[in-house]
VOMAR-907697 format. One record per residue: x, y, z of N, C-alpha, C in turn; chain; residue in one letter; residue number from 0. Coordinates in Angstrom, 3 decimals. Layout:
N
R     neast    nnorth       nup    caeast   canorth      caup     ceast    cnorth       cup  unit  code  pos
R         X         Y         Z         X         Y         Z         X         Y         Z     A     A  NUM
...
//
This chain:
305
R     neast    nnorth       nup    caeast   canorth      caup     ceast    cnorth       cup  unit  code  pos
R    42.061    23.122   137.880    40.707    22.354   136.982    40.297    23.258   135.764     A     M    0
R    40.570    22.945   134.884    39.584    23.885   133.685    37.978    23.525   133.734     A     E    1
R    37.213    24.141   133.408    35.973    24.141   133.319    35.531    23.267   132.294     A     N    2
R    36.131    23.201   131.104    35.705    22.323   130.280    36.333    21.169   130.204     A     Q    3
R    35.777    20.149   131.306    36.263    19.093   131.737    34.804    18.103   132.071     A     T    4
R    35.157    16.971   132.803    34.118    16.283   133.021    33.899    15.940   134.265     A     Y    5
R    32.723    15.605   134.673    32.080    15.001   136.122    31.797    13.630   136.011     A     F    6
R    32.474    12.903   137.111    32.167    11.550   137.237    30.955    11.406   138.307     A     Y    7
R    30.054    10.382   138.133    29.008    10.100   138.933    29.318     9.035   139.414     A     F    8
R    30.074     9.414   140.846    30.669     8.054   141.673    29.584     7.143   142.057     A     M    9
R    28.305     7.313   142.308    27.137     6.218   142.553    27.010     5.215   142.249     A     L   10
R    26.949     5.065   140.661    26.888     4.140   139.800    27.927     2.828   139.705     A     F   11
R    29.189     3.464   140.381    30.337     2.465   140.974    29.828     1.558   141.789     A     E   12
R    29.207     1.622   142.914    28.741     0.906   143.682    27.396     0.165   143.516     A     R   13
R    26.808     0.243   142.152    25.705    -0.572   141.881    25.774    -1.838   141.582     A     L   14
R    26.813    -2.500   141.203    27.305    -3.801   140.369    26.124    -4.529   139.570     A     G   15
R    25.836    -5.595   139.872    24.851    -6.358   139.057    23.427    -5.580   139.370     A     H   16
R    23.420    -4.942   140.213    22.158    -3.874   140.776    21.822    -3.004   139.189     A     M   17
R    22.809    -2.674   138.589    22.855    -1.709   136.939    21.664    -2.216   136.447     A     R   18
R    21.638    -3.628   136.117    20.523    -3.916   135.003    19.175    -4.303   135.610     A     Y   19
R    18.998    -4.664   136.898    17.681    -4.147   137.582    17.216    -2.899   137.785     A     A   20
R    18.255    -1.840   137.900    17.622    -0.367   138.015    17.490     0.136   136.573     A     S   21
R    18.406    -0.557   135.602    17.960    -0.181   134.339    16.419    -0.536   133.806     A     F   22
R    16.086    -1.620   134.231    14.818    -2.221   133.612    13.585    -1.255   134.617     A     S   23
R    13.751    -1.102   135.884    12.968    -0.665   136.603    12.605     0.791   136.052     A     L   24
R    13.879     1.407   135.747    13.889     2.866   135.030    13.218     3.166   134.074     A     G   25
R    13.627     2.033   133.046    12.883     2.096   131.498    11.270     2.120   131.768     A     F   26
R    11.007     1.138   132.504     9.458     0.807   132.894     8.496     2.080   133.371     A     V   27
R     9.564     2.756   134.239     9.008     3.996   134.853     9.107     5.008   133.787     A     L   28
R     9.936     5.245   133.105     9.878     6.138   132.161     8.565     5.965   131.046     A     Y   29
R     8.547     5.031   130.498     7.573     4.335   129.520     6.061     5.018   130.290     A     C   30
R     5.996     4.355   131.658     4.778     4.860   131.998     4.563     6.403   132.156     A     V   31
R     5.675     7.211   132.619     5.630     8.561   132.748     5.220     9.061   131.646     A     I   32
R     5.878     8.685   130.410     5.618     9.259   128.773     4.194     8.756   128.594     A     I   33
R     3.952     7.573   128.976     2.373     7.024   128.114     1.073     7.806   129.006     A     F   34
R     1.484     7.944   130.290     0.166     8.708   131.224     0.022    10.178   130.770     A     L   35
R     1.339    10.635   130.857     1.163    12.037   130.738     0.589    12.614   129.188     A     N   36
R     0.938    11.908   128.259     0.528    11.841   126.690    -0.850    11.889   126.606     A     A   37
R    -1.402    10.691   127.597    -2.835    10.610   127.573    -3.500    11.916   128.050     A     L   38
R    -2.853    12.280   129.161    -3.877    13.543   129.790    -3.605    14.798   128.637     A     I   39
R    -2.310    14.983   128.085    -2.199    15.980   126.905    -3.071    15.842   125.913     A     I   40
R    -3.238    14.827   125.235    -4.130    14.329   124.061    -5.507    14.564   124.557     A     L   41
R    -5.924    14.122   125.796    -7.488    14.542   126.102    -8.141    15.816   126.346     A     A   42
R    -6.937    16.480   126.878    -7.366    17.981   126.812    -6.964    18.548   125.419     A     V   43
R    -6.242    18.353   124.728    -5.917    19.103   123.366    -7.351    18.540   122.394     A     C   44
R    -7.553    17.164   122.325    -8.444    16.987   121.443   -10.139    17.202   121.727     A     L   45
R   -10.051    17.461   123.129   -11.712    17.359   123.530   -11.904    18.955   123.679     A     E   46
R   -12.878    19.330   122.849   -13.097    20.959   123.090   -13.594    21.297   124.519     A     R   47
R   -14.570    20.625   124.916   -15.199    20.715   126.014   -13.997    20.905   127.251     A     T   48
R   -12.892    20.180   127.291   -11.697    20.402   128.209   -11.025    21.383   127.770     A     L   49
R   -11.148    22.341   126.903   -10.317    23.924   126.932   -10.801    24.695   127.661     A     H   50
R   -10.611    24.394   129.175   -11.044    25.204   130.170    -9.610    25.575   131.202     A     Q   51
R    -9.483    26.640   131.638    -8.585    26.925   132.509    -7.920    26.021   133.387     A     P   52
R    -8.944    25.137   134.364    -8.445    24.110   134.942    -7.672    22.984   134.199     A     M   53
R    -8.512    22.796   133.216    -8.057    21.167   132.458    -6.572    21.977   131.767     A     Y   54
R    -6.691    22.911   131.180    -5.447    23.529   130.463    -4.236    23.391   131.472     A     I   55
R    -4.130    24.045   132.891    -3.443    23.720   133.633    -3.054    22.477   133.705     A     L   56
R    -3.736    21.459   134.376    -3.592    20.391   134.338    -3.006    19.624   133.069     A     I   57
R    -2.982    19.832   131.798    -2.123    19.427   130.721    -0.933    20.148   130.612     A     S   58
R    -0.871    21.233   131.213     0.795    22.018   131.625     1.416    21.099   132.405     A     C   59
R     0.638    20.779   133.491     1.770    19.736   134.454     2.170    18.610   133.881     A     L   60
R     1.277    17.747   133.015     1.825    16.775   132.214     3.069    17.185   131.070     A     S   61
R     2.847    18.077   130.386     3.945    18.753   129.851     5.296    18.786   130.361     A     I   62
R     4.926    19.584   131.689     6.038    20.100   132.411     6.865    18.601   132.979     A     N   63
R     6.334    17.521   133.551     6.522    16.314   133.800     7.540    15.747   132.356     A     S   64
R     6.795    15.671   131.116     7.517    15.316   129.992     8.852    16.117   130.198     A     V   65
R     8.791    17.216   130.244     9.832    18.057   129.951    11.275    17.906   131.030     A     Y   66
R    10.564    17.710   132.493    11.548    17.542   133.510    12.359    15.840   133.320     A     G   67
R    11.327    15.025   133.271    12.072    13.876   133.387    12.595    13.397   131.956     A     T   68
R    12.618    14.205   131.111    13.403    13.944   129.747    15.031    14.343   129.946     A     A   69
R    15.452    15.189   130.701    16.381    15.618   131.012    17.347    14.508   132.085     A     A   70
R    16.334    13.644   132.874    16.838    12.669   133.606    17.037    11.330   133.193     A     F   71
R    15.943    10.691   132.958    15.691     9.496   132.510    16.331     8.977   131.409     A     F   72
R    16.728     9.391   130.233    17.462     8.983   129.134    19.063     9.136   129.711     A     P   73
R    19.386    10.139   130.536    20.931    10.238   130.933    21.101     9.169   131.831     A     R   74
R    20.386     8.966   132.827    20.773     7.967   133.739    20.515     6.336   133.281     A     V   75
R    19.521     6.264   132.348    19.330     4.914   131.836    20.920     4.869   131.285     A     L   76
R    21.186     5.661   130.195    22.500     5.388   129.416    23.552     5.128   130.379     A     T   77
R    23.590     5.785   131.763    24.885     5.879   132.700    24.531     4.424   133.311     A     D   78
R    23.238     3.985   133.573    23.341     2.501   134.224    23.944     1.124   132.865     A     L   79
R    24.142     1.688   131.805    24.543     0.755   131.037    26.074     0.945   130.379     A     L   80
R    26.521     1.888   131.063    27.927     2.377   130.629    29.066     2.072   131.586     A     S   81
R    30.135     1.947   131.501    31.175     1.541   132.153    31.870     2.831   132.952     A     N   82
R    31.774     4.120   132.321    32.612     5.380   132.499    31.359     6.261   132.390     A     T   83
R    30.800     6.478   133.964    29.730     7.253   133.924    30.311     8.822   134.194     A     N   84
R    30.547     9.514   133.048    31.069    10.765   133.280    29.990    11.822   132.002     A     I   85
R    30.245    13.182   132.282    29.218    13.647   132.031    29.992    15.276   131.537     A     I   86
R    29.712    15.938   130.624    30.793    17.002   130.119    30.173    18.132   131.016     A     S   87
R    31.009    19.321   131.390    31.000    20.252   132.482    29.318    20.841   131.541     A     F   88
R    29.558    21.239   130.425    28.350    22.232   129.866    27.005    21.144   129.835     A     N   89
R    27.269    19.870   129.513    25.986    19.254   129.607    25.389    18.914   131.408     A     A   90
R    26.512    18.942   132.048    25.935    18.869   133.260    25.073    20.208   133.496     A     C   91
R    25.547    21.444   133.265    25.029    22.371   133.520    23.710    22.495   132.725     A     L   92
R    23.508    21.964   131.451    22.082    21.816   130.858    21.039    21.330   131.584     A     L   93
R    21.687    19.749   132.298    20.495    18.807   132.951    20.458    19.791   134.330     A     Q   94
R    21.251    20.579   134.840    21.125    21.312   135.977    19.746    22.201   135.771     A     T   95
R    19.920    22.935   134.685    18.712    23.766   134.339    17.685    23.497   134.080     A     F   96
R    17.557    22.274   133.272    16.346    21.720   132.720    15.374    21.355   134.168     A     V   97
R    16.167    20.400   135.143    15.845    19.805   135.986    14.987    20.640   137.049     A     I   98
R    16.065    21.833   137.418    15.464    22.749   138.498    14.299    23.770   137.619     A     F   99
R    14.347    24.044   136.492    13.208    24.653   136.010    12.039    24.130   135.776     A     S  100
R    12.302    22.493   135.568    10.888    21.637   136.205    10.692    21.897   137.332     A     Y  101
R    11.246    21.952   138.218    10.572    22.011   139.695    10.034    23.722   139.896     A     T  102
R    10.735    24.447   139.510    10.010    25.992   139.621     8.739    26.096   138.706     A     A  103
R     8.853    25.472   137.433     7.417    25.353   136.709     6.618    24.534   137.085     A     N  104
R     6.701    23.694   137.852     5.997    22.870   138.803     5.024    23.630   139.624     A     E  105
R     5.840    24.277   140.704     5.380    25.226   141.543     4.420    26.311   141.241     A     F  106
R     5.181    26.756   140.112     4.441    27.732   139.360     3.135    27.769   138.765     A     A  107
R     2.688    26.180   138.059     1.661    25.778   137.607     0.686    25.680   138.949     A     I  108
R     1.178    25.086   139.905     0.427    24.604   140.967    -0.236    26.094   141.772     A     L  109
R     0.844    27.116   141.456     0.279    28.411   142.174    -0.879    28.852   141.257     A     M  110
R    -0.907    28.666   139.955    -1.935    29.097   138.942    -2.865    28.457   139.510     A     L  111
R    -2.957    27.118   139.321    -4.002    25.921   139.869    -4.965    26.598   141.057     A     M  112
R    -4.140    26.931   142.190    -4.704    27.251   143.350    -5.388    28.800   143.114     A     A  113
R    -5.136    29.766   142.533    -5.530    30.961   141.991    -6.857    30.614   141.246     A     F  114
R    -6.697    29.902   139.983    -7.927    29.514   139.386    -9.018    28.969   140.234     A     D  115
R    -8.778    27.896   140.973    -9.726    27.600   142.145   -10.694    28.505   143.377     A     R  116
R    -9.378    29.491   143.651    -9.760    30.553   144.704   -10.941    31.543   143.683     A     F  117
R   -10.547    31.910   142.751   -11.632    32.617   141.773   -12.660    31.828   141.488     A     V  118
R   -12.696    30.794   141.137   -13.829    29.943   140.761   -14.951    29.803   141.834     A     A  119
R   -14.534    29.427   143.137   -15.101    29.313   144.138   -15.622    30.322   144.936     A     I  120
R   -14.694    31.357   144.949   -15.065    32.764   145.844   -15.749    33.947   144.721     A     S  121
R   -15.589    33.694   143.299   -16.232    34.854   142.495   -16.658    34.255   141.432     A     K  122
R   -17.901    33.078   141.630   -18.240    32.002   140.478   -18.823    33.050   139.377     A     P  123
R   -19.887    33.978   139.518   -20.148    34.926   138.258   -19.180    35.782   137.724     A     L  124
R   -18.353    36.063   138.103   -17.187    36.637   137.560   -15.986    35.915   136.950     A     E  125
R   -16.009    34.926   137.270   -14.710    34.102   136.940   -14.574    33.691   135.643     A     Y  126
R   -15.532    33.619   134.594   -15.150    33.579   132.947   -14.743    34.798   132.470     A     H  127
R   -14.937    35.911   133.436   -14.369    37.281   132.959   -12.999    37.737   133.252     A     N  128
R   -12.864    36.953   134.752   -11.492    37.036   134.943   -10.326    36.239   134.679     A     I  129
R   -10.641    34.775   134.573    -9.600    33.989   133.999   -10.369    33.575   132.620     A     I  130
R    -9.942    34.301   131.521   -10.050    34.022   130.252    -9.043    33.649   129.756     A     T  131
R    -8.855    33.064   128.642    -7.852    32.211   127.987    -6.512    33.234   127.730     A     L  132
R    -6.936    34.212   127.275    -6.079    34.965   127.189    -4.893    35.388   128.701     A     R  133
R    -5.900    35.909   129.697    -5.031    35.997   130.964    -4.555    34.922   130.999     A     V  134
R    -5.159    33.523   131.096    -4.401    32.522   131.562    -3.108    31.921   130.779     A     L  135
R    -3.185    32.105   129.540    -1.731    32.088   128.590    -0.998    32.940   129.031     A     T  136
R    -1.309    34.296   129.629    -0.011    35.269   129.616     0.421    34.842   131.183     A     A  137
R    -0.516    34.528   132.187    -0.008    33.915   133.354     0.968    32.675   133.280     A     L  138
R     0.641    32.044   132.518     1.380    30.805   132.442     2.891    31.256   131.807     A     I  139
R     3.080    31.901   130.611     4.118    32.500   130.102     4.872    33.228   131.014     A     V  140
R     4.397    34.221   131.495     5.250    34.645   132.779     5.753    34.096   133.891     A     I  141
R     5.007    33.576   134.488     5.140    32.630   135.727     6.082    31.368   135.290     A     H  142
R     6.406    30.836   134.033     7.360    29.816   133.663     8.426    30.683   133.299     A     C  143
R     8.495    31.584   132.341     9.385    32.036   131.992    10.240    32.907   133.111     A     T  144
R     9.965    33.541   134.057    10.823    34.398   134.717    11.672    33.273   135.721     A     F  145
R    10.958    32.412   136.286    11.973    31.050   137.242    13.301    30.942   136.112     A     P  146
R    12.942    30.588   134.723    13.990    30.065   133.803    15.211    31.224   133.770     A     M  147
R    14.495    32.653   133.807    15.357    33.560   133.574    16.432    33.508   134.760     A     F  148
R    15.891    33.448   135.800    16.588    33.607   137.335    17.425    32.258   137.236     A     C  149
R    16.866    31.096   136.921    17.901    29.995   136.630    19.034    29.983   135.759     A     L  150
R    18.639    30.973   134.786    19.464    30.920   133.894    20.953    31.703   134.445     A     S  151
R    20.650    32.677   135.264    21.634    33.593   135.946    22.484    32.571   137.086     A     I  152
R    21.699    31.879   137.815    22.123    30.864   138.454    23.441    29.866   137.644     A     S  153
R    22.868    29.218   136.702    23.897    28.291   135.768    25.087    29.294   135.369     A     V  154
R    24.807    30.469   135.111    25.838    31.442   134.503    26.903    31.185   135.582     A     L  155
R    26.431    31.741   136.696    27.414    31.949   138.049    28.098    30.887   138.082     A     L  156
R    27.691    29.646   137.958    28.164    28.283   138.107    29.089    27.812   137.243     A     T  157
R    28.696    28.367   135.979    30.059    28.049   134.837    31.189    28.944   134.958     A     S  158
R    31.220    30.020   135.766    32.047    30.826   135.657    33.341    30.411   137.078     A     R  159
R    32.976    29.582   137.752    33.510    29.098   138.977    34.775    27.982   138.478     A     L  160
R    35.800    28.031   139.024    36.831    27.022   138.713    36.575    26.037   139.877     A     K  161
R    36.618    24.839   138.980    36.485    23.367   139.593    37.704    23.103   140.452     A     M  162
R    37.798    22.241   141.462    38.945    21.650   141.897    38.512    20.075   142.057     A     C  163
R    37.717    19.799   141.800    37.286    18.297   142.081    36.160    17.973   140.785     A     D  164
R    35.867    16.659   140.523    35.147    16.177   139.569    34.232    15.259   139.818     A     N  165
R    34.021    14.968   141.212    33.039    13.602   141.363    31.864    14.378   142.238     A     K  166
R    31.038    13.815   141.525    29.467    14.245   141.899    28.696    12.989   142.529     A     L  167
R    28.535    13.052   143.986    27.740    11.942   144.598    26.508    11.831   144.352     A     W  168
R    25.962    11.933   143.117    24.672    11.966   142.710    24.539    11.188   141.572     A     K  169
R    23.295    11.121   141.259    22.621     9.958   139.832    22.479    11.302   138.609     A     V  170
R    22.468    12.513   139.178    22.096    13.778   138.521    22.983    14.968   138.463     A     Y  171
R    22.979    15.768   137.740    23.821    17.186   137.976    23.089    17.958   138.917     A     C  172
R    23.126    18.594   139.864    22.682    19.355   140.925    23.515    20.601   141.161     A     H  173
R    23.113    21.876   140.886    24.071    23.072   141.026    24.394    23.270   142.233     A     N  174
R    23.954    22.732   143.285    24.656    23.069   144.787    25.979    22.154   144.990     A     Y  175
R    25.885    21.111   144.182    26.803    19.991   144.173    28.156    20.510   143.560     A     E  176
R    27.680    21.171   142.346    28.882    21.369   141.792    29.346    22.537   142.186     A     I  177
R    28.606    23.480   142.706    29.390    24.545   143.693    30.334    24.267   144.398     A     V  178
R    29.616    23.174   145.421    30.661    22.560   146.626    32.190    22.357   145.912     A     K  179
R    32.152    21.652   144.725    33.094    20.963   143.999    34.174    22.672   143.624     A     L  180
R    33.894    23.407   143.783    34.756    24.893   143.454    35.743    25.353   144.374     A     S  181
R    36.875    25.617   143.738    37.924    26.149   145.023    37.770    27.714   145.212     A     C  182
R    36.972    28.288   144.231    36.876    29.724   144.243    35.810    29.854   145.035     A     A  183
R    35.845    31.558   145.402    34.793    32.078   146.331    33.457    31.876   145.720     A     N  184
R    32.766    31.173   146.479    31.536    30.918   145.931    29.930    31.512   146.601     A     T  185
R    30.145    32.501   147.282    29.357    33.542   148.291    28.355    33.924   147.452     A     L  186
R    28.581    34.467   146.454    27.556    34.932   145.096    26.536    34.179   144.815     A     I  187
R    27.056    33.073   144.539    26.571    31.818   144.098    25.649    31.093   145.052     A     S  188
R    26.113    31.190   146.336    25.118    30.699   147.416    23.970    31.275   147.838     A     N  189
R    24.364    32.795   147.770    23.273    33.914   148.047    22.048    33.869   147.013     A     I  190
R    22.806    33.565   145.691    21.598    33.669   144.785    20.972    32.535   144.694     A     W  191
R    21.577    31.453   145.093    20.778    30.011   145.320    19.833    29.984   146.295     A     G  192
R    20.269    30.789   147.436    19.098    30.718   148.225    18.005    31.943   147.948     A     I  193
R    18.108    32.723   147.136    17.420    33.844   146.908    16.327    33.223   145.730     A     L  194
R    17.021    32.190   144.714    16.259    31.609   143.810    15.416    30.523   144.649     A     L  195
R    15.951    30.054   145.648    15.260    28.875   146.166    13.675    29.395   147.016     A     L  196
R    13.791    30.897   147.525    13.187    31.612   148.361    11.673    31.999   146.832     A     I  197
R    12.402    32.604   145.628    11.450    33.337   144.693    10.771    31.946   144.126     A     V  198
R    11.380    30.863   143.604    10.905    29.921   142.936    10.240    28.485   143.635     A     T  199
R    10.489    28.724   144.690     9.656    27.610   145.678     8.742    28.125   147.191     A     C  200
R     9.580    28.984   147.959     8.849    29.330   148.937     7.729    30.261   148.858     A     V  201
R     8.017    31.503   147.958     7.019    32.321   147.631     5.806    31.912   147.239     A     V  202
R     5.899    30.856   145.876     4.706    30.451   145.281     3.840    29.218   146.473     A     P  203
R     4.625    28.532   147.378     4.092    27.524   148.044     3.080    28.673   149.304     A     L  204
R     3.861    29.629   149.394     2.921    30.387   150.717     1.624    31.184   150.171     A     I  205
R     2.073    31.298   148.696     0.679    32.240   147.603    -0.377    30.833   147.872     A     L  206
R     0.238    29.589   147.576    -0.934    28.522   147.393    -1.777    28.064   148.417     A     I  207
R    -0.717    28.235   149.921    -1.287    27.889   151.273    -2.415    29.014   151.210     A     L  208
R    -2.129    30.389   151.200    -2.947    31.375   151.254    -4.555    31.276   150.380     A     Y  209
R    -4.149    30.935   149.412    -5.432    30.638   148.036    -6.228    29.283   148.964     A     S  210
R    -5.532    28.172   149.644    -6.439    27.296   150.028    -6.984    27.483   151.262     A     Y  211
R    -6.266    28.351   152.201    -7.218    29.032   153.476    -8.110    29.973   153.025     A     V  212
R    -8.036    30.446   152.014    -9.289    31.361   151.731   -10.526    30.845   151.149     A     R  213
R   -10.136    29.679   150.568   -10.930    28.634   149.890   -12.031    27.923   151.050     A     I  214
R   -11.073    27.535   152.228   -11.737    26.889   153.202   -12.650    27.747   153.938     A     L  215
R   -11.905    29.050   154.252   -13.496    30.024   154.617   -14.501    30.343   154.052     A     I  216
R   -14.204    30.317   152.727   -15.626    30.617   151.809   -16.421    29.154   152.176     A     V  217
R   -15.746    28.191   151.840   -16.580    26.817   151.919   -17.356    26.923   153.286     A     C  218
R   -16.754    27.178   154.247   -17.279    27.287   155.839   -18.520    27.884   155.835     A     H  219
R   -18.534    28.927   154.884   -19.906    29.861   155.186   -20.721    29.526   153.950     A     R  220
R   -20.597    28.504   153.137   -21.519    28.080   152.148   -22.388    26.934   152.412     A     S  221
R   -23.236    26.484   151.470   -24.000    25.480   151.441   -23.089    24.170   151.804     A     S  222
R   -23.767    22.752   152.228   -23.267    21.639   152.116   -23.019    21.273   150.561     A     S  223
R   -23.822    21.726   149.708   -23.712    21.185   148.279   -22.476    21.955   147.327     A     Q  224
R   -22.565    23.174   148.054   -21.500    24.165   147.253   -19.784    23.405   148.120     A     F  225
R   -19.813    23.224   149.259   -18.848    22.554   149.813   -18.650    21.251   149.113     A     K  226
R   -19.273    20.555   149.251   -19.071    18.930   148.356   -18.447    19.368   146.866     A     S  227
R   -19.170    20.128   146.155   -18.349    20.358   144.888   -17.027    21.082   144.613     A     K  228
R   -16.928    22.154   145.816   -15.418    22.481   146.031   -14.339    21.712   146.319     A     A  229
R   -14.705    20.837   147.487   -13.827    19.914   147.980   -13.328    19.127   146.923     A     Y  230
R   -14.670    18.562   146.008   -14.115    17.448   144.918   -13.202    18.107   144.060     A     Q  231
R   -13.050    19.291   143.654   -12.491    19.780   142.842   -10.939    20.423   143.265     A     T  232
R   -10.763    20.567   144.755    -9.930    21.109   145.309    -8.917    20.117   145.828     A     C  233
R    -9.754    18.879   146.298    -8.435    17.804   147.133    -7.747    17.334   146.163     A     I  234
R    -7.738    16.683   144.999    -6.934    16.505   143.785    -5.597    17.555   143.735     A     P  235
R    -5.778    18.863   143.505    -4.883    19.601   143.492    -3.804    19.878   144.683     A     H  236
R    -4.765    19.609   145.921    -4.046    19.456   147.363    -3.264    18.398   147.197     A     I  237
R    -3.836    17.224   147.141    -2.638    16.050   147.295    -1.559    16.109   146.420     A     V  238
R    -1.621    16.716   144.837    -0.535    16.631   144.249     0.598    18.005   144.765     A     I  239
R     0.043    18.897   145.303     0.937    19.622   146.093     1.337    19.282   147.187     A     L  240
R     0.834    18.631   148.060     1.735    17.954   149.490     2.579    17.032   148.867     A     L  241
R     2.385    16.163   147.907     3.548    15.169   147.414     4.830    15.926   147.004     A     N  242
R     4.124    17.076   146.081     5.488    17.718   145.505     6.387    18.536   146.643     A     F  243
R     5.561    18.965   147.385     6.091    19.967   148.306     7.295    18.893   149.470     A     S  244
R     6.894    17.757   149.685     7.302    17.220   150.879     8.601    16.623   150.101     A     V  245
R     8.389    16.319   148.605     9.527    15.744   147.981    10.345    16.507   147.632     A     A  246
R    10.113    18.040   147.504    11.004    19.005   147.303    11.814    19.401   148.516     A     I  247
R    10.997    19.571   149.549    11.437    19.684   151.137    12.986    18.491   151.406     A     V  248
R    12.374    17.027   150.897    13.270    16.350   151.460    14.560    16.582   150.533     A     S  249
R    14.393    16.567   149.316    15.452    16.582   148.716    16.362    18.038   148.940     A     E  250
R    15.663    19.237   149.324    16.693    20.029   149.863    17.244    20.055   150.929     A     I  251
R    16.705    19.545   151.805    17.190    19.121   153.239    18.381    18.308   153.113     A     T  252
R    17.959    17.238   152.473    19.350    16.315   152.151    20.489    16.845   151.441     A     L  253
R    20.297    17.754   150.299    21.406    18.036   149.593    22.081    19.411   150.410     A     S  254
R    21.204    20.370   150.965    22.003    21.632   150.970    22.070    21.529   152.699     A     R  255
R    21.243    21.364   153.539    21.197    21.725   154.799    21.717    20.346   155.755     A     F  256
R    21.461    19.327   155.561    21.727    18.066   156.527    22.867    17.183   155.865     A     V  257
R    23.650    17.016   156.641    24.412    15.726   156.357    24.071    14.338   157.007     A     N  258
R    23.148    14.075   156.735    22.859    12.715   157.538    23.731    11.400   157.342     A     L  259
R    23.763    10.819   158.307    24.418     9.401   157.775    23.436     8.483   157.592     A     E  260
R    23.035     7.965   156.272    22.200     7.012   156.161    22.484     6.260   154.668     A     M  261
R    22.004     4.977   154.606    22.248     4.304   153.339    22.220     4.886   151.971     A     P  262
R    23.305     4.802   151.512    23.216     5.374   149.711    22.072     5.345   149.356     A     I  263
R    21.613     4.084   149.020    20.216     3.400   148.494    19.049     4.563   148.882     A     G  264
R    18.754     4.701   150.070    17.932     5.535   150.961    17.992     7.056   150.371     A     L  265
R    19.224     7.551   150.796    19.400     8.769   150.130    18.958     9.394   148.501     A     S  266
R    19.510     8.261   147.627    19.126     8.174   146.366    17.578     8.344   146.057     A     V  267
R    16.965     7.549   146.895    15.228     7.491   146.503    14.657     8.606   147.256     A     L  268
R    15.223     9.164   148.227    14.646    10.233   148.857    14.879    11.599   147.595     A     I  269
R    16.193    11.527   147.141    16.557    12.695   146.483    15.933    12.494   144.784     A     S  270
R    15.333    11.440   144.519    14.754    11.518   143.405    13.288    11.494   143.121     A     L  271
R    12.702    11.586   144.441    11.247    11.264   144.554    10.489    12.458   143.961     A     E  272
R    11.171    13.579   143.666    10.416    14.693   143.206    10.383    14.923   141.446     A     F  273
R    11.295    13.900   141.037    11.241    13.987   139.916    11.002    12.600   139.207     A     I  274
R    10.590    11.706   139.986    10.050    10.365   139.483     8.514    10.061   140.041     A     V  275
R     8.479    10.261   141.063     6.865    10.188   141.757     5.927    11.189   141.311     A     V  276
R     6.030    12.631   140.978     4.949    13.645   140.806     4.398    13.257   139.369     A     P  277
R     5.522    12.840   138.445     5.004    12.686   136.795     4.051    11.176   136.637     A     P  278
R     4.320    10.499   137.765     3.280     9.193   137.724     2.221     9.586   138.375     A     I  279
R     2.466    10.103   139.450     1.218    10.383   140.490     0.022    11.369   139.784     A     L  280
R     0.478    12.489   139.344    -0.277    13.599   138.792    -1.287    13.082   138.008     A     N  281
R    -0.920    12.462   136.672    -1.970    11.845   135.756    -2.940    10.921   136.270     A     P  282
R    -2.625    10.237   136.981    -3.415     8.860   138.049    -4.354     9.967   138.854     A     L  283
R    -3.839    10.797   139.229    -4.994    11.532   140.306    -5.953    11.998   139.388     A     V  284
R    -5.438    12.795   138.228    -6.375    13.648   137.807    -7.632    13.028   136.843     A     Y  285
R    -6.820    11.810   136.023    -7.571    10.804   135.567    -8.562    10.267   136.494     A     A  286
R    -8.513     9.854   137.655    -9.470     9.085   138.681   -10.451     9.862   139.319     A     L  287
R   -10.055    11.224   139.238   -10.936    12.187   139.796   -11.781    13.235   139.094     A     N  288
R   -11.422    13.572   137.906   -12.040    14.143   137.113   -12.752    13.312   135.963     A     F  289
R   -13.994    13.448   136.098   -14.866    12.330   134.919   -14.811    12.886   133.510     A     T  290
R   -14.548    14.042   133.125   -14.557    14.422   132.078   -13.198    14.028   131.179     A     D  291
R   -11.976    14.068   132.049   -10.781    13.545   131.571   -10.876    12.206   131.408     A     I  292
R   -11.328    11.501   132.293   -11.284     9.792   132.330   -12.256     9.667   131.270     A     R  293
R   -13.379     9.949   131.166   -14.115     9.577   129.563   -13.302     9.822   128.485     A     K  294
R   -12.578    10.953   128.001   -11.832    11.131   127.059   -10.889    10.346   126.932     A     K  295
R   -10.089     9.935   127.854    -8.872     9.091   128.063    -9.549     7.493   127.627     A     I  296
R   -10.693     7.243   128.266   -11.412     5.751   127.606   -11.734     5.836   126.299     A     I  297
R   -12.095     6.824   125.785   -12.804     6.968   124.380   -11.031     6.931   123.456     A     C  298
R    -9.860     7.277   123.742    -8.783     7.761   123.084    -8.287     6.058   123.298     A     L  299
R    -8.401     5.001   124.503    -8.025     3.875   124.685    -8.889     3.101   123.685     A     M  300
R   -10.021     3.432   123.486   -11.034     2.698   122.552   -10.562     2.501   121.104     A     K  301
R   -10.282     4.127   120.849    -9.972     3.966   119.534    -8.588     3.664   118.947     A     A  302
R    -7.772     3.358   120.147    -6.452     3.146   119.739    -6.378     1.445   119.488     A     S  303
R    -7.434     0.745   119.962    -7.511    -0.485   119.500    -8.303    -0.959   118.276     A     R  304
//
């Protein structure tokens, strides 16, 4: 089978009349995601007092959420209303790149957030000299472009494989699922995929956990007032981290390492958690826990009326 062909999303054929209910739910979720994250982005951009590293990184999470969901929701909503659920090989590779770069960027931003909080709590007097806007911009660019470069190599390796089947048992394009459809030698692609997983997910997660452990050690030696303020800023980040990490581990386990006999609907929900739940949860957590963001959002809502 030549690579200039189409893939078929097989799971849509089993939805039946549930297509329209799924479309309605997906459309509402996508609108909510765009609305909530747009509020966070506008609040940080328009309020000069929020032009600080922590708030800029929060807005980067929202930008990344809009970026990642743009590759998933419009496509899946179109498929839910279509009788022929096909996607071209090149379009499938593009969707794979965007969705997985969204994942890598999310971990990179969460890692920078942990580093930012570690410096702010452990070295408060030197914080503004260490985390300047110039340094922060450089860190964001480096830590987001490097995973994209690595992912582009993965997509390039996949594009060179000869496909022997075109049935995808997912509702979106997944690089490992595409590789499994190849009848060529996939050893290099599999090795690179594992290395990519380690570099973009495992290493950032280890560094994040290390930062928060160091923060806990500093807080343990500090006053109760200092502890309270540190926990207030760190707990929202930890909630976001735990949610995203669990979602990613579930998706990776389900697709790469385990072949579980479970209902298709449940497996689809688990595999989609990382692309659906964090973009909704992130802005809600930050808007509810950070007073400065919440105040600006309320002002924006009042101004729109």
